[in-house]
N, C-alpha and C positions, 0 to 999 in steps of 0.2 A: 206340388200340392201345398200351397201356403194359404190355407183357409184361416181367415181371421174370425175368432169368436168374439162376440160382443161383450160377454161377461164371463170370463173363465172361472171366477169364484163360484158362480151358481153351479157349474158342473162339478166342481170340487165338493161343494156342500151336498149336492145330490148324491154323489158317489159315496161320500162319508156316511150320509144318512142310510143309504142302501146297505153298506157294509155293517153299520151298527144294528140295523134291523135284522139282518141275517144272524149276527152274533146273538142278539137278544132272543130270537126265535129258537136257535139251537140251544142256548142256555136254558130257556124255559123247558124245552123238551128233555134235556139232560136232568134238570132239577126235578121234573115230574117223574121221569122214568125211574130214577134211583131214590125216590121218596125223600129227597132232601127238603122239599117244601114242607112236608109233614113234620120233619124235624124242627123246622123254624117256627112252627105254630105253638111250640111249648116255650113258655117264658124262661124256665130254668135252662133249657138248651141254649137259647139266645144269650142269656146272662153268662153262661159258661164259655161260649164262644168269645164274647167281648172281653171277659176277664182273662181268658187264656192267651190273649194277644198282648198282654202287658201294657207297655207305654203306647202301643198303637191302638189300644182299645177304643179311644174316642173316635179315631178315624174309621175303625171297623164298624162302630155303632152308626156313624154317619153313612157309610157305604151300604150297610144293611137297610137302613131307612130309605136311602135313595133308591136302591134296587127294589124295595118293597113297592114303591110308586111305579117304577118302570116295568118290572118283570115278576117279582115275587108276590103271589096272591096270598099274603098273610095279613092278618088284622093289624092295624096301626097300634092298637092297644098293647100288643105283645112287645113291640120294640120300645115303645114309650115307657111301659112299666119296667122292663128290663133296664133301660137307661136310668130311670128314676131310682131303682134299687142300687145300681152300681155307683152312680155319680150322686145326683140329687135331682129333685124335680125341676129346678131352674136350668141346670145344664141340659137335662133331657129335653126340656121344652125348647131351648135355643137350638140344639143340634137337630132335633126332630123337625122343627119348623124350617130350618135352612135346607135340610135334605129333602123334605117334602116339596118345598118351593122349587128347588133346582130340578127335582124329578118331574114335577108338573110342567115346568118350562121345557124340559127335554122332550116330553111326550107331545106337548103342543107343537114344538118345532118339527118333530117327526111327522105329525099330521099335516103341517103346513108344507113341508118339503116333499114328503113321499105320497101324500094324498090317499085317495079312496082305495086304491089297489092294496096298499099295505094295511089299511084299516080292515078290509074284508078278510085279509089273511090272518090278522092277529086277533080279531074280535068276532063275535057272533054278528053276522051281517045284518040281521033284522034289527037287533038292538042298536048297532052302529048307525044304521040309516035313521032310526027313530030319533036318536039324540042329535044327529047332524041336522035333521029336518027341524026339530024343535028349536035348536040354537040358531039355525038359519032364518026361520020365520019370526020367532018371538025375540030372539037376540039376548040382550044383556040380563034382564031380570031373571029369566029361568036359569041362566048360567050361575048367577050368584046364589040363587036359592039351592040349586043342586050341589053347589060346593059346600054349602052350610049344613045340609042334611046328610045324615050318615048312611042312608040306604041306597044312595046312588053310586054307580061305579065311577069313581073320580078319574081314574086313568083313562077310561073310555071317553068320558065327557071332555077331558083336556085334549085328547086326540081329536075328537069331533070338533071342538072349538077351533083347532088348527085348520080345519077344512072350510070354515066359514070366513066371512070378511071381518071378523072380530079383530081389532087392532091388538098388537102385541102389548102395547102399553096398558090397555084396559084389562087384558087377560092377566098380565103380571100383577097389577094392583089388586084386582079382584081375588086372585089366588092367594096373594100375600095376606090379605085381610081375612078372607073366608076360611082358608085352610088353617090359618093360625088360630082363629076363633074356635074352629071345630076341634 
């Protein structure tokens, strides 16, 4: 059996994405079950966590912000304000923007690689279909608008964008501009 695969890196990426999605799902379940997410909704708690890590604080701040986009359903304001109090508003802005951008890209790539099955598993299926349909039909303008306005579920929209034929270049530029402005 010497079967030649046309593109082995695609299989590796798919396997890695599958493993990451399993880890994220179990992490979310754990964080919800033990009320860790509720703990992160308090600015003082987030501030104490970051400050408690000493010289690693900026990295912890980055990781909390990154995870907030991918798995932690906590408001952006909590981490940004905590970062502003600990460091300053400029450092908080830069770190938050970079982590949010990277998290958005990771969610987009999960959508692109893992597809609808994972989306149905992670998100409310009706909402997911609605956003994927809107982005698929109307395309770029609604995506930019949804990224700019605060009442849309950004993680779900980024995931849904990964299911469409939206180019990665357009997605990355739009997210970099819109989420930074937001």
